[in-house]
N, C-alpha and C positions, 0 to 999 in steps of 0.2 A: 646338873641336868639341863640347865639352860644352854650351856655350851654344847652338849650333845645334840640338842634340838637344832641349833644353828648349823652344826656340822652335817646333820642329816637332811637339811633343807636343800633341795635341788631345783634347777630351772631347766626345762627342755623346750625347744621351739622347733616346729617342723610344719611342712605344708600338708594340707588335707584337701580332699575333693570338695568342689563347690557345694554339692548337695549336703555334705556333712556340716559345712559352715552354716548353711541355711537351717539344718536340723538343730544345731546348737543354739541358734538365735531365733527360732520360731517364736512368733508373737504370743501365741496362746499358751504354750508351755515351754518356757525357755530352759532347755536342758543344761545349758552352761551354768545357769544359776542353781539349778537342782544339784548338779555335780559338785559345785563349790560348797553347797550346804551339807551334802551327805558325806563328802570325802575330805572336807576341811582343806581344800586346795584352792588356788587362784587360777582362773582360766581367763586368758585374754585372747579373743578371737577377732581377727581382722578380715573384713569383707573385701578389702582392697586387693590384698595379695594372697588370700586364703591361708593365712598363717594362724597356728594356734600355739600359745605359750602357756605351759603348765608349771606352776610354782607350788612347792610344798614339801612335806616329808617325802623322801624317796619312795617309800612303800606306797603312799597315797597317790603319788604322781604316776607310778606304774599302773595302779588300778584305774586311774582316770584315763591313761593312754590306752589301756586295753578296752575300756568301755567305748572310747571314741573309734577305735579300730573296728569294733563290732558294728558300729553305726554304718561304716563303709559298706559292709556286706548286707545289711538289713534295710538300708534306705536307698532311695534313688530320686533323681529329678528327671522329669519327662517334659519335653517341649511339644506344644500343640499349635500347629499353624491356624490362625484365625483371621477373619476379616476385621478391619479397624472398626466397622460399625457394630461389631459384637461387644467391644470393650465396655461401652457405657451400660449395656444390658447386664454384663457380667458383674460390674462393680456395683450398680444400683445406686439409689439415692443415699448420699453420705457414706458409701461403702457398705451399705447394709447387706446387699446380695452376696458380695464376695466373702464377707465375714461369716455369713450364715453357711456358705459352702465349706469354708475352712473348718468351722466347728463341726459340721455334719460329717466330714470325712477325715478330720484330724490331719490336715495337710496345710501347706502354705502355697498360696497361688500368687504368682507375680505376673501382672499384666501391664503392658505398656502399649498405648494406642498406636504409636508409630513403629513398633517393633515387628508387627505382623505375626506374633505368636505369644503364647503365655507359658509359664513354667510352673509345673506342679511338683512340689517336693514333700517327702514324708516317708513313712515306712512303706515298703514295697507293696504290700497288699492294699493299704489305704490309697496309695497313688493310683494303682490299677483301677480301683472302684471310682475314684474321682475323675480319672481320665475318660472312662467310659461314659460317665454322666455328662462331663463337659463337652465331649464330642457331639453327643446327642443334643445337648442344649444349644450348641453352636449351629448345628444343622437346622434346628427348629427356628432359630432366630436369623438365619441367613436370608439375604434378599431373594425374593421369589416373585415370579409373575405367572399368573394363571389366566387363561382365556375361557370364557363360557359363552356359547352361542345361545341367543335368545330371540324370540320373535319381537318385532318392534311394537306390536300391540300391547305387550306387557310392560313396556317402559314409556310409551306415549311421548316420544321425543319430537314428533313432527309438528306438534301444536300444543297449546296450553291445556290439554285435557287432564283428567284425573287418572294418573297412571296407577295400575295395580301394584307396581313395585317401585318404591322410592329408592333409587340408587344412591342419592346423596345421603339419605338416612343411614343406609348400610355402611357407607364410607365413614360417617361420623361414629357409628356404634363400634366399628372394628378398627378404627385408627389405621386405615390403609388407603392408598390412592386408588380410585376407581375411575376409569374412563369408559364411555360407551361410544362405539364407533359403528357406522354402517359398513357392511361388507362392500368392498369396492365394486362399482358397476359403472359402465359408460352411461352418461346421461343422454336421453333422447333430445333431439333438437327442438321438438315441439310435442304437444299432447297428441296431435294428429299422427305424427310419426310414431310415437310410442304405441298408439292404438293399432297402427298398421303392423308394427313389430310384434305385438302380442298376438294379433290375429294370424299372422303368417308363421309364427313360431321361429322367428329369426334368432341369431346368436345374441343380438342386442336385447331382445325380449327375454331370453333365458337369463342373461346377466341381470336384467332389471328385476326379474323375479327374486334372484338371490339377494338383491339390495334390501329387501324387506327384513332380512336377517341381520341382527345386531350382534356385535362382539363386545362383551363386557370384559375389560382388562383390569385385573386386580393386582396391585403391586405393593409389596411391603414385606414384613417378616414372615417367613414361611408358615409358622404356626398360626399367625393371625390371618394370613391370606387363605389358608385351608379352612379355617373356621368361617370366614366370610363367604367362601365358595359354597360350603355346605349349607349355610343359611340361605344364600341366594337360590340354590337348587330347590330347597324346601319351599321357598316362596313361589317359585315357578310352578311346581307341582300343584300347589293350592290354587294359584291364579288360573291355570289352564282349565280348571273345571268350569270356569265362567266365560270361556272363550268359544265362540261359534264362527264357522267359516261359511260364507254364502258363495257358492261357486259362480264365477262370472268370468268372461273373457271377451276379447274383441270390443265391439261397440258397446256392449252391455257394461263392460268395465269402464270404458271411456265415459259413458253416461253417468255412472256413479261419481266419477271424478268431476265431470262438468267442465265447461270452458273456463280455462284459467283456474281450475280447482274450485269453482264456485259452488257446485252441488255438494261435494263432500264437506266443504267448509260450512255450508248450511246445516248439513246433517249433524256435524259436531256441535254447532251452536245450539241446535234444537234439542240435543241430547247430551247435556253437560256431564252427566254421570257415566257416560259410556266413552270408551276409547275405540276409534274407528280407523283402521289402516287398510290399504289396498296393496295386493301383490299379484303376481302372475296367476295364482290359483283362484283368486277372487277377493272378497272383502272379509276381513277379520274384525270381529267385534268382541270387546270385553265389556261386561257390565256385571256388577255384583248382584243386582236385583233382577230376578227372573222376569218379572212383568215388563220392566223397562227394556230388558234385552230382547224380549219377544216383540215389543213395539218397534225397536230399531230394525229387527230382522224383517218385519212385515214391510216397513218403509223401503228398505233396500231391495228386498225381493221384488217389490212392485216395479222399481226402476229397472231391474234386471230383466223381468218378464217383458216389459214394454220396449226393450232395446236390444233384441236379438239381432244377429247379422248372419249373412251367408255370402260367400264369395264365389263368383262364377267366372272362369277364364273365358276369353274370347279373342278373336283375331283383331288386327289393327283396323281393318275396314269396318267391322261391326262397331268397334269402339267409337270410331268417328261418326258413324251413322246415328248412334244413340244421342249424339250431341246436336243433330240437325232437326229441322222442323218435320222431316219425314217420320221421325219417331215420336212426334207429339202425341198421337193417339195412345201409343204404348205408355208414355209417361203419365198420361191422364189416368190410365188403368191402375198404374201403381199408386198414384195419389189417392184414388178412390178407396184403395185398400189400406191407406195409411202407411204406405211403404215409401221410404226415401231411397234414392239411388245415387251413388258416387262412382266416378270412373277414374281409373288409374292406369297409366302406362307402365309396362313392365320395365324394371330396372336392368334386366339382363337380356331380354329379347325384344328388339324394336318392332317385331311383327306381331306381338301379342299384347294383351292388356288384361285388366281385371275389373269386373263389375261387382260392386258391393251393395247389397240390399240390406236395409235396416228397418226393423219393425218388431212387433210382438211375434212370438214363434208361430202362432196360428195363422197369421197373415203371410209370413215368410214362405211357407210351403207353396201356397197358391202363386205368390209373386215369382218365386224361382221357376215354377212350371211355365208361367207366361213368358219369362225372360228367355228360357231355353227354346221355347217355340219360336219366339221372335228371331233369335240368333240363327236357328236352323232355316227359317224361311228366307233369311237374307244372306246366307253364305254365298260367297262368290268363288 
């Protein structure tokens, strides 16, 4: 009988597809070992040249070969292109994440950081499910950048005020890179020039208005960035409820700023719980306490009321006349009303100029009427 067994023992060796090699040697359930145990054969599988050698009784060897052939039609390997940055996320600490995925889908996942893809091997149905999940997981963890437009008053970047939204805290909570940038705008040469731009509605003033809008740029894994964006937008909606805008333009807006920014600096120092910012539309104020917010509003509104302005065009001759002693009586009239006057040559027409009157609105109407009468009487 022993001789008969020796005679019936055969050895066959042949090449098999790569995915079958991986199936036979899968870490979680090594089919090669299972076949050896059940069929009493010896299987030697080589990863290097994809060879399998089956040794044993001829009948058992044929059964083993047939089982391996069935694996060729019921298993597959699929390559998925990935970013190198996704590999550490896929593997996880100590390989915990990839091991969990392999157990969940009963597949083998091979990932190499420098290969630019990963290979999923297993039974066809299992591989399809795993690939769908991995593609979605890769997209969620891909590098993404999102921009959110936000009013400067909500982040308080221009001074050390108490900002309603702490961007640095959001960055720490969501482990993503966050930068806050002002929308590009040409800077005025001086405060007086900016005031004139605002009053005249020039292109520079329009750009200056946009500069109060901030861009919050969030960069990181897509799933993290989307969560950070959602959180930021929720914070913005809450903070907006405590924001008020006091309409102001021209010299009223310049008065709120003050020479060298002195007035608005004082407002901020006197109201440390508020965030105060200026744009083309007026003055924006955030404060969580309604009483404190009302006090800031009253203070700024007073400055705005007392610093209205009106512009009156005139000819070059009248502009020069207003500078001479002949117009002394007229200037005294304006002074008695508490109205200041400034004269400006036209930048586009050398034969014209602009007279700007500044004061509280109730005095401006009378001063403008006096100015127009003066100009009409002295037309040449």
